[in-house]
Each structure stands twice: as structure tokens, then as C-alpha cells.
N, C-alpha and C positions, 0 to 999 in steps of 0.2 A: 258173637264176639267175631271182630272184625282182625284180620292180618293186619300188622302196623304196617305202616307205608314208609321206609325210611329213606333216609335223603342226606345226601353229605352236602354241607357247605364249606368252602376254606378259604381264607382273605389272604388277600396279601397286602405286604407290608404297607400300610398308610394311605391304601389307596381305598380299600373294601374293595378290589374286585376279587370276582371268584371266577376262576378257571375253567372250563368245559372240557370233559372227555368227549370227542365227536365220535360221533358211530362209525363215521370211516377213518383211516390210519390216515395222520397226514403225510406220513411219507410215502405214502401209497398215491398221492393227489396232486393230478394237475392243477394248474393256472384255470380253474372254468370259465367259459362263458359269464359273465354277469347280465343279463338277460332283464331290462323296464320292463316293469307293471305298474299297475296302479294300486295294486293291494296295500293296503296298509300294511302296519306294522306298530312293535311297542317293542317297550321296554320297563323295567320296573323297579324302585329301592330294593335292596335285600334286605336282609336281615343278618345277624351276630352268628357266631358258631359257640352252640353250649358246652356244658361242661363233657370232659372226656367218657362215652358211653350214654351220651343222650342223642336220640335221634335230629338231624340238623336237616334244614330243607334243601333240596339243590338248586333253588331257587338263585339267579345270580342276581349282586349287586347291583343298583344302579354305576355305569361306566365299566360294568363287565363285558368281554370280550361278546360280539354277537357272531353268528352266522352270517356267513357269504351269501349262501344261495337255500333254497327250499331243498330237501330232500326229493329224488326222481317221485315224479307222481305228481307233486303237488300243485293244486290250482293257482295260476299266475296271480289269477284276481278273487277277491272276495268277491260274492252276490250280499248286498246288504237284505235282510227283511225289514219288514217295514218297520218303521219308527228307527232304525237304525243308521245314524248317516254316515254316507257314503264318500270316500274322498272325492274332492272335486279335480285334483291333480294330475294335469296330463302330463307325458314325458317328451320333452323336447327331442326333437333327430338329435341322430349323434350322441346317445349317451351309452350304446352299445360299447362296452369295455374291453381290454384286456382277453380278446378271444387268444386262446391258447391255440400253437401249432405244436410240431412233433419239437422241433430245435426248443421251443422255449419249455418246454414241460421238461424235457432233458436239464435245461438249465435250473429248472425249479425245483429238481430235485436234486440234483446237484447242492443247490443252493440250501435248502432243508436237509441235506448230512450235514455242511457246513457248521449252522445254526447248531446240529443236536454235537458236534466235534467241540464247538466253541462251548458250550454247557456243562461237557466232561472233562472240560479243561484240558486238552489234545490236544496242545498249540502244534506241534508238527503234521498232525492230519488237518488241521484246521488251514492252515499255509499251505499245503496242499492244494485241497481243494478249492482255496480264495482262489489261487490261482488259474486255474479252469474256468473263472467268472471274471474275463478280463473286461467285460464287455455286458454285465448284468445288468438290468431295468432299475435296479436302487442299489448302484453303487456304494453309497453312504454305511450300508449293512453287512455286506461285503466288508469290507475297511474296519467293521466294528467286530466281527466276527473271528477277523483275520487277527486284531491286535488282543481284544478282552482274556483270550487263557493265558497269555503272556505278559498280564498288566505291570506282575509284580516285577517282573526282569524286565521292562519296555524302560527306555530313556526319557526323561523328563520332554527332550526335544522332539520325541515319537507321539506321544501324548497330545503334546501341543499342538503339533503340526493336524494331526485329524481334528482338534476342536478349530484350529483354523479353517479347517478347508469347510466344514460341515456346522461351523459358529450358526445358532438362533433354530439348529434343526431340533426335531426332537430326539433322536438317536446323540447328538452332543448333547444335551442334557444329561441322558442316560451314563454316558462315557463320563461326563462330568462326573456325574453322584457315585459311580464304580472308583473312580480315581480319587474322588474324594476321600471313600472308603480305607484304600489303601495308603493314602498319604495319615491317615488319621494312625492306619496299623504301625506304619512306622514311626510316627511322631515327626513328620518335615511338616511342622509348622507355617513354615516359611511357605511354602509351595501350599498349602491347605488354608494359609488364611489369605494368599491371593485369587485362589478360587472361587472360595466360600461364596462371595459375592456375586459372584457369575452363573451361582447355580440357580435355575429358573423354577422348578418346580418346588425346590423347598421342603419336600416330605419324607425325608428320609430319617426315619427315629435315630438311627445308629449316627449320623452326619450332625444329629445336633447335638446329643452327646459328645461327640468329638468338638464341635464347636465351644461348645461351655469347659470344656477340658482344654482346647486351646487357651481362650481367656485366663482359665484358675491356675492355672502354670506360670503364665505371665504377672498374676499377683492379683487380677481384678473379683472383686466382691461379687460373684455369681450365686451364692447359696439360692435365692429367693427364686431364682429364673430355674434352679436345678431342682429345687421341694415342686415346683409344679410341672416340672419334666417327668419324673423319674415315679412315673406312676403303674409300670408294667413291666416287671421283673422279668418274666420269663423271655420278654426281646429285649435283654439288657446287650448279651453279647459284651465284647471286648469294651468296646466304647464306653457304656454306661455304666459296665462295672470298676472302670478306669476313674470317670469321673466320679463316682462315689468316694472313691479309695482315697481321690487327691482331695478330694474336698474335707475325707476326715482326717489327713494326715496334716492338711494345711490350719485344721481349728475351723473350717466353716462351717461344717456339719458337727454337733455335739452329739453327746451322747442320745438326748432325744431323737434327732433326727435318724441316728441309725436305729434305734430301736422302732423308731417310724416303719423302716425299710425291713427290718426282721420281721414285723408283723406282717407288713404286708406280702412277702415273701411266703410266709407261711398262707398267708389267705390266697392267693393264688397258686400255692402250689408249685414253687418254684423253688427245687434244690439249692442249684450252684447259688443263686445268690443266698440265701440263706446262709450256707456255710461260708462266702466270703464276708459277710458282714457279721457272723458270729467273731469273726477273727478279729477284721475289725476293732469289734466291742471286748477283747480279749477273751472271748469265750471259747468253748470246745467248739469245731466246725461240724464234729462227727455226731454230736447231741442235736447239734440245730438241723441236723439231715435226718436224724431218726425223729424229730420232730414232725417235720415234715413228712417223712415215709413210713415209719411206723411209731405212729403215736405212744401206741400204747406201750412199748420197749420205753420209751424218753421219760412217761410220765411213772413208770415202775423204778426208773433210775432215781426219782424223787426229783424235790423243788426247787434244791440247792442254795447258794447264800447269796449268790451276788444279784445285783437286778439285771445284768443279761442272763443271768440264770433263769431266772423267774420270768423273763420274758420266753425265753426259748420253752420252760414249763406249760405258758399261754397258747403259743401257738399248737403245742403237742394239745392241750386241751380243745383249741378251735378245731385241730385235723381228728381227734377222736369224736367230736360233736357230731362230724359229717356222717360217720358210720352209726354212733351210739348216742346218743341227747343222753343218757340216762347217765350213765357210765360218765362221761363229762361233766358233767352237773356234782356227781357224789364225789368225783375228784377234788372239782373246784371248792366245793364247801368242805371237803375233809381237810383241804390246806388254807381254809379263808384266814386262820390266826398268824399264818405266815406272812401273808400279802398287806400290802399297804391297800388303802380306798381304793387309789388309782388302779393301782394291780388289779384288783377282787373286778372292777367295774369292767376293765380292758378283757378280763374272763370272761364273764358275762357277755359281752359285747360278740365277742369270738362265738359264744355260743347261740346268744340272739341270731346271727348271720346265719349259722349253722340251720337251726330252726325255721328259720324265714326261707331259704330257700326249697324247705319242704311243704311250706306253709301248716308247719306244727302250730297245733292251737295254743301252745303256752309261748310261743313265739314274743307276744305284746307283751306278758310279764318279763320275761328275759329283758328286753329292751329297757323296760324301768328298770330292771336293775342293773342295769351298763351306765347309767346317769352319770356322766362325767368323763366318761371314756373320751379319749381323742378316736375319730373315727375317719375310715377309710372313706372314700368317695361311694365305693358298693355298699358300706355298712351304712351311709347315710343313706341313699336308694331303697335300701330295704327297709331300715327303720321308716323313712315314709310311708311305701308301701304298705307295712301292716299297721299303721297307723290309721292308714285310709282305708284297709278295711273293718277297720274296728270301728269307725268314725268320728276318732280324737282327730277334730281338725287345729285345735292346739298345738297338738305334736307335732301335725303336719307343714303345719306353719312354721314353730320353733326350728325343724328339722331343717326346712329348705332354706330357709333364712341362717342356716349356718353352715350352710355348703359353700365352697368355693365360688367365685364370681362367675366362672368359665361355664362351672356347674349348675348353679342356679337357673342361670339364661337360656339355658335349652328349653325350649319348646314345652317338651311335658313339664319339668316345674316350674316352667311361667304359668301354666294352666293352672296344676294345682294349686298354686299359691295364689292364685284368682281366687280359688275355689273357698280356700282356708278363710282368705277375706273376706270374702260374701258372707259364709258360715256365721262369722265372726261380726256381722252388722257392718264391715266396710266397704261400703258399695263401691264409692267410686276409686278407691284404689283395686278394688277389685276389677273395675271393666277398664281401668288403663293397663293393667297388666294383660287383660283380656284383647286391647286395641293395639297391642305390643307384635301379637303373634297373628291377630286374625285376618291379613293379608296372605298366608302362605298356607299355600295348598297343602296340607298335610294332616293329618291324624290330627294334634291338639290344634293346629290351625282350622279346621272345618267344627274343632268343641268350644272354642273359644270365640270363633263368627257367628255362632248359633247363641252364646252368650251374652253380645250385643245385640241382639236381635235379627238376626240374619241368618240364612239358608246357604248350601252350596247350589251356585249356579254357574253356566259356563260363559266365559265374558265372550263378548263379539269380536268374531273374526278379525284375524287384521285383513288388508287388502290383500285382493293376488298378487301371486308372485308373478313378476313379467319375464319373457324371455329372457331378457337378457340379465336380470337377476338367476336365473337356474343357469345361464350361461356361464356365468363367472364362476359360481358352485362346480358345474363340470368341470372347467381348466383349473382347478385349483390343484395344485402337483401334492400338496399335502393328501387330498381326499386319493387321488389315485392313487397312489402308494399303501392307502390305508383300503381301498379294494382289492390290489393286487393279494395282500397278506390276507383278506380274509377271503381272497378268490383259493387260497392256499391255505386253507385253516390255520393259519396261523394267528390265532384271536388276539391274546398279549399286543403284539407288535401293531394291528390296525387297529387295536382299542386306542394303542400311545397315540400313533400318528393322525388318529381322527381326531381323539382330544386334543391333542398339542395345537391344530387345525384351527379347531373353532374356539381356542381359547381366549383371541382376541376380535372375535366378530361384533358388527352390529348386528340392532334386533332382526333386520330383513335378511341380513346376510346368514343367520342363527337359523332363520326359517326357512332359507331356500336351500341352506345345510341338510337340515332337517329333510325338508322333500327329496333331494337327492338322493337321501338315506333311502326314501320310501320307494324312490324308481329303482333301487338296484336291491333292494329285498336286505340291507343291513337293519334290521327290525331295531335292535336295543339302541341304536346310535339315535335313529330319529327321535324317537322320546327323548332319549337322554339329553338331546342337541334342542328340541323343541322347548325343555325343559328351564334352558339357560333365559328365557324373552322373559322380561318384567314388566314390559308394556303393549306387545304386540304377541298376540296365540294365535295356538291354532291348536284346539282341542283335539281335531280329529289325528295328528299325529302325538299328542299325548295319552292321549286315550281312544285308540284303534279300536277297529272291530272285523279282524280278517277270520276270515274261513265260515263267515256265518250263514253261509247257504248248507255249512253241514250242521254248526252247533246250534245255530234258531230252534231247527224243529227236533233235535236230539233232547234239549232243554225244556222245550215248550211239552213234550211227549211225557217226561218225567214231572214236569209240574217247580221245575228250578227257576231261580229267578236270575233272567241272563245277564244283567248286570252285574250279579256277586259271579257267575261262573268267570262270566270276562275279568273281573277286579281279580278271580284267583288265578284264571292263565297269567294274565300279565305279571302276576309275583314270581308264577312259577317259571315260566321259560320265556317272558317277553315275546310269546308267540315263534321260537327258535323251533322250528318243527323237528331239526334231530337234536338238539340239544340234549346232552344226559351228563346224569351228575356222577362225581368219582366213586359213588356206592352203584350205580346202573340204571337211575332213576330215568325213565325215556321220555321223550316227545316233549307236545303242547301242554301235557298235566304232570310230566315227571310221573310219572306211576313205574313203583316198581316191577321186574319181572314177576314175582312169586302173586304182588297185589294182582296182577293182570291176569295171571291164570287164572287166580280164584275167585275175581268176579265174572271174567268169562265163563266159567261152571257154573255160577249163581243165575248169571242170563241168557246161559241155553248157547253160547257160541261156540260149536263144537269146533269148528274148523278151525279154531284159535290157535296161533304156532307164534312163540316169543319175535319171529323176524318180523309180524306185524305190529309191534309196538311203536315202530315211529311211523308206522301211514298214519295220515292224520287222521282219517275216519275212524281206522279202530283206534287210535289213543284218545278222543274227543265221545267215542262210545263208552271204552270202558272207566276213564277218568269221570265223567259226567256221574256214570252209574255209580262209581264206588261215592262220589262225594253225594250224591241222593242217598246212599245206606249211611253215609256216618251223620245225615241231617236230620235222618228219620230217629238214628238212636241219640241224636243230641236234643229229641222231642223240639224239632223244627227251629234251634238258634243256630243262626249262622254263626254266631261268636264262637260257641262251641265247636259244629262241625269243622271251620276254618282251623281250629286249635287240632281238630279231631285229624284233620285230613294231613298235617304238617307232623304233629308228634306221637297220634297214633290215638284211636277212641278210648283205650285203657287210661292214658292219661287224663284227655281230657274229661273224663267222667269221673277219674280220682280227684281232680281237681274242684269238679262239680261236686261231691261228694262232702269235700269239707267245708258245703258253707252252712253256717248254722239259718240263715235268715236269708231272703232275695236279696242280690247285691246288683249294685247300678252296673250296664254293663263294660263301663268305661272303667270303672274299679277294678273290675274282675278282669280285665284284660291288663291292664299297669300291674298287676300281681301276678300275672302267668310265671312261674317258675323260670321256666329258660326262657333267656335272653332273646335267642334267635325266633322261638315261638311268639315272646311276644310281640318282636316287631314284625314277623309275617302278619301276627291277626291285624295289627292296626294298618298295616299296608292294603291287605287287601281288604278290609272293610272302608278303609279310604277311599281305594280304588273301586270298589263298586259304589260306594255314591256318586261319585263323581260318571261313571256310566251311566247311572240309574237319570242322572240330570242331564246327559248329553240325549239318552236315551229318550225321555221322557219328554223332554225341554219343558220341562218345570224345576223350581227348586226342591232340593231333597235335604231331607234329615240325619246326620250321623250320628246322634241321639237318638233316635228310633228307630234306625239299622239296629243298633248294639241292642238296645231294651233292654230287660232287667233280668238277670240271670239267676233261676229260682234251685232251690237245694234240692236233690238228688230225690229225695223222699216225696217233693209237691209235685214231680213232673210225672206225667201219662209214657207208658212207651219205652221208658229207658230199663234197660236189664241190670 
């Protein structure tokens, strides 16, 4: 049995960004020179975060902050092996940037202290530090960090002056976001309504709730928009809680709306929203909290008499089912006679969801008993997944077709609806659905491509970038600010500046920006930027193969598929050599220290020490050996091994052990219980298919790579 590899992912609101704790402390770093290189770089989409207590990946999401430069000793350029395309890009003269001297290092250190003071809300210290930076290289951020900690007390004129001076910049939009939240908190709707249309990103959940609240207070009918928005109680905060209350008090939300909110709060373990919704329903907030946090106590208190009390009891049933399906089903059966038909169905839907999250054998039957219940989006997804595992295409189709339009339009459900149509003999309808997503280079886009008779290929490369195009990218002040931040290990700020700068570029400008990121080893920005193009492509930017002089012989010696290894590294770290997750997974292959020590012992690396984990050669050696071990433990299945690398071999083995018959690989992946691991496996397998097409220069089949997952009892070599 292998020690489990633990990762940690943390999503940032509305962006999917994952912040990395870099090995070198930011406060001790100076702005390092950015050395041009021809080494390719990469990034990858990441995954969501599993439930509390579930190991999550350290892999950053698309759009995550990147490392500005490799660790000491890292090769400046990769040496491709046979079959691995090398980048043809060259570095224009004059791209060496941001060479630090002693004076700039001192200024950078003060600036980092200023940022920390602003984050801590220490306005006096921030003002003092800002006064020591009268001529700093990025004055807009000095002014931002000076103003941010006293935003509650700042005059409107001060904020408006900042916005006017830096209008059109990323930091101005950030300040407008901050101010909108403050204006909403103060219920200053005059200023809020004036500033809201000027907010460019429009990606803040709280701001969206305040926007609807402002309109609702003025008497506008916003219930339909609110129902679509209010789907994440743990993120409600003041804004969304106030919106629910306003809609309830004005009669725009009826009892059914509030009951749905109470169910959602229970499903997502959101105690505060459950309390507040119970009060709006005229029920006990204490009992609602108990139903979420101590379901056994809530169930022992009895079912109650009102509709709201019944719903609280059903929330407790659902929470109890997460711990004991048997106790939950017994309690629901015991009180069935006092519940309406719809209430009984709701109770079974709560139990069915809990059973689905463990792939319990009775989950399918529980969903049948839940017929007629109003289902949340999560419940709709899991009802579909359990039907997929059963091969019940009729239920798959009916459930997907009952999803809200935005959910139904997601590539996963577009693909599976096509499969359900195909299984029912509606071939033309199925083909139309496949064609809708077949041009998307994603897991389900690739599967849909195969359904319309194509396989994954690499599109022709765009024309070579000209010196003038590269010079334009190098001269862009937004990129210069981003590089400054990356050089200081300010990942979030660097990524914000980069993403803001590329948001309105042409296809050719995007390719030039991606190449500029490659030259400066801002690895994830290269891939993220290149992935924005729709008509011109450079797949060496999207799927690069750095450090191949190290990886190729190591993978070859172990008999590992190099495309798969690169696909996994792309997902784990996007080739950021000193990436470190929140729980300590390190380097290119995001290996945990405990796992590294265990693997080193197994392969006889006697001189291994923890300080070696970020060394490229050591990290690849330990990571690939561990990957080979989990592959052997998974009977050669890349799907199972990828899941094991992320969630631990024991969990992957358990998921396989629940199979009663061989299962199509895509169905197995779709029904992995942990959202983070499910997305991780999708991305790694999709990446690997692209890498194989790039390396082998021939069409590839994702379906063939996924294969069929056999029950544990039918496999050889698994413990």
C-alpha cells in the first residue's frame, strides 16, 4: 500500500485562481532579473476543491499565478528528445528586463511591506510606507495599497480621484470592485448604481447580489434572476443574505423559494444561511442549525408540525445520510405517514445524493424513490451520473433535459445527452449535439469529436511571429508590470495585470504575448494566453515539453507513456519548478515530502533530503517513480493511476472495487465522487491525448486512452 499523496487547492472568488505558496518567502525576495530563454512552458486547467477532509490537488487552475523564474540550477532551455517538437521561437534583443540593483531591492522590500500592511487593514502603517515610495516603478499600486485599508472612511472624492487617475487599468477595476462592496454594505445605492456599469470584470458574487438588491429595493421584479444566482449559500455573505431577506419581505420570494434555499443550505453545509432562512420561514433558527451541524439531535427532536419544520427535519435526514445511510432511511420510513408525497420524495433525494457521493449500491433505487422532488443542480448531476453507471439512458436523457439551460449547455451534459439520444436511436439529434462541442479542445469536446468520426489532431501552426510583433509585446506596459510582480513572487498581482492586458488582444497579439511569456519563463501565462486564440494556433505554446532532456530518459527507463507524464505535470504545476501547494506538495510533479521520502527509500536514493524536492531532476525522478508505482497498482490503467496520483491509491482502488461489471472509461471518470479528482482526471487524460498527437504527429483517440475499467476481481496484480 502506498502512502497517500495529499494536495490542497483553494479557489479564489469567481476566477478559479489557485494561489501558490512559493518556496522562497516573498518578503525576502528582490526583483530578480528575468532571463530570456527558449525553454517552453505550460499551464493547465485545474480542478475544483473536494469536500472537507478530502485530499485535493495542488495543481493551479487556468488563470493561476505563475512562477516568474525557475529555481536556481534549473536548465535555461529544454533539450527535446526524438519526436518531441522544439520551440522555434527566438528571443529578440533587448528583452532582458527588470535587472535589480540595491536601491530597487530596498524599494521592492518596502512595497511588499506596504502590501502586507494593506492586507492587514493597518492604514497608518500603510500610509507611512507609501510615503517612502514617491517614485516607485508602479505608482498605481502604491496609491491602491495606501487607500484600500481606509476605504470605509475615505471620502467619495478620494476614491473617484483614484479611479479617474488610473481609469482603464487593472488596479482601477480592482478598486472599483472594492468600492462597490463598500457602497453596497452602506446601502449607498446612488453611488453604487453609478459605478456598477463601469465595473469591467463583473465577476464578484457579492457585487452581483448587491446589484439585484438595489433593483429590488426600487421595486423591480428580480426574482427570476435571483433564483439563478443564489445557488451557493456558503458564499452569500451580507450581500446575498440581504437579497434573500428583501425578496422574502417584498413577496418576490414565496415559501417554495425559501424552502429551496433551506434545502440548498443543508446540502452545502451552510449553517448561517440555514439559520437566516428558517427565521424568514417563521421556524426556529436553532433547530435549523442543529439540522445542519448535529442532525442526530435535530432528528431526535421530532418532525414538527409546519411545512418549514418538516423541511428542517428533511435537511437533518440528508445530513445524517452523509454519516449513516441506514439511520437516515430508517428515520424517513418511520415518519413517512406524516409527510406529504413531495416531502417524502425530497427526503429520498437527500438520501440519494449522500448515497451517490459514496457510489453506494442503493443510490439508483433511492433516486427512483425521489421521483417528483425538486432537485438542486448538484442533485441533477448525481442522478444523471448514477443512471450512467446503471446504463439507464432514458433517465440520463430525462434528467439532463430537466436541468436549467445554463447547466444543460455545459459540455459534459451536452455530450451525455447526445449519448442518450444515440442510445435511443435518435442519431441525427445526437450528432447535432456532438457537433455543438466538437470544436472545443477539452475532455468532452474530444469525445464528441470522435462521435462525429474525427480524432484529436494538432492544427497547422500559425505563421512565424515577426520581430515587430514581438517588439510590440515587449513594449506593452501591462506586461512590464506583470513581469515586475512575477519577479517579486507577487503571483496574484502579476496574473491580474497579465490577464487584464491580454483581454482585448487580436489573435496575432495573443500569440506574441504567449511567446513573450515563454521567453521570460512565465510559464502558465504562455499557455493561458495561447489558449485564447480561435483561428491561429501554436500548440508548442499550449502543450510544451520543457526539461525533456531529464524527463525523456527517466520515463523511458520506467516504461511510462511520456505524453501521459507531460499531461499530468501540465496539470499539477504547469511546469513551475518551485510551485508549492498549501499543504506542502512541491515542484513540477507536486510531490508531498512524506511521499518523496518513501519513494526515495524504495528506489534506493540514500542521499535524499527534503531540500532536494524542488530540484528538477530529483522531483522528476521521485514523481515518475511514484506514478509508475500507482500505475502498476492500477493494473496499467492510466485513468485509475491518474485518480490515484491525485486522491490516493486507496480511494482509486475502492472506487474500482465498487464496479459490478466492466465500465466505459468515460463513465467511470464522470462518476468519480470527488469533484476535484474528477476534473483532474479529465484534464490529465485530455492533456495526454494532445501531447501524444503532438509527439507522434498522428491522430489520437481519447476513448482508446480511457479504455474500459474492469472490476477489481477481474484484474491482475492489484492488492
